C-alpha positions in Angstrom: 40.9 -30.3 1.4 37.7 -31.0 3.8 34.2 -30.6 2.9 31.6 -30.0 5.2 27.5 -29.9 4.0 26.2 -31.2 0.8 28.4 -32.3 -2.2 28.1 -31.3 -5.8 27.4 -33.3 -7.8 26.6 -36.7 -5.2 22.7 -36.7 -4.3 22.1 -37.8 -0.7 20.8 -40.9 -0.9 24.1 -42.2 -3.0 25.1 -45.1 -2.7 29.3 -46.5 -3.0 30.7 -50.4 -4.3 33.1 -49.6 -1.6 35.1 -47.0 0.3 37.1 -46.0 -2.6 34.6 -45.0 -4.7 33.0 -42.8 -1.7 36.4 -41.4 -0.9 36.9 -40.5 -4.7 33.3 -38.9 -4.6 34.6 -36.6 -1.8 32.2 -38.5 0.4 34.9 -39.8 2.8 38.2 -39.6 2.7 39.8 -42.3 5.1 39.8 -45.8 3.3 39.8 -47.3 6.9 38.9 -45.3 9.6 35.1 -44.1 10.2 35.3 -40.9 11.2 36.7 -38.1 8.8 37.7 -35.1 10.3 40.6 -33.1 12.3 40.0 -31.9 16.0 40.3 -28.0 15.2 37.9 -27.9 12.3 34.9 -30.8 12.9 34.5 -33.8 11.4 32.5 -34.3 8.2 32.0 -37.4 7.7 31.2 -40.9 9.4 30.9 -44.4 8.3 28.9 -47.3 9.6 30.3 -50.8 8.5 28.6 -53.3 11.2 32.2 -53.5 12.8 31.4 -52.5 16.2 28.7 -54.0 18.2 27.8 -51.5 19.7 26.9 -48.7 16.9 23.7 -48.9 15.8 21.6 -47.0 12.5 17.6 -46.5 13.2 16.9 -44.7 10.2 16.7 -41.3 11.3 19.4 -41.4 14.7 22.8 -43.0 15.2 24.1 -44.3 17.6 28.3 -44.5 16.7 30.4 -44.7 19.9 33.5 -43.2 18.2 36.9 -44.7 17.9 38.8 -47.0 20.4 37.8 -49.1 23.8 36.3 -52.0 22.1 37.4 -55.4 22.1 38.9 -57.1 19.2 37.0 -60.4 19.8 33.5 -59.2 20.5 33.7 -55.9 18.8 31.6 -54.5 22.1 33.1 -51.1 23.9 34.8 -51.7 27.2 36.3 -48.5 28.0 35.5 -44.9 27.5 36.7 -43.0 24.7 39.7 -40.3 24.6 38.1 -37.3 24.0 40.9 -36.4 21.5 42.1 -37.0 17.5 38.8 -38.1 15.8 36.5 -38.5 19.2 37.2 -34.7 19.1 36.2 -34.2 15.5 33.0 -35.3 15.7 32.6 -33.8 19.4 33.4 -30.4 17.8 30.9 -31.0 15.4 
């Protein structure tokens, strides 16, 4: 079940040892994908893990490049994102 908003009994500043632990707590369902959501419902969470060179977490602002369009070698964005699937969920939110 998708959960939007705060998760009861999980403080905002919680940390998790793994994505599996985070998923079990209800914080981010996918174990690999960075966007959790559905195109018609919106995104319920995103995870930044340093996997993309163009993503930035500067504490009170996040630059998140979305799904697809990057190269395996440099992990940099080289193409526009398609506004579909997980990217559409993120845009809906």
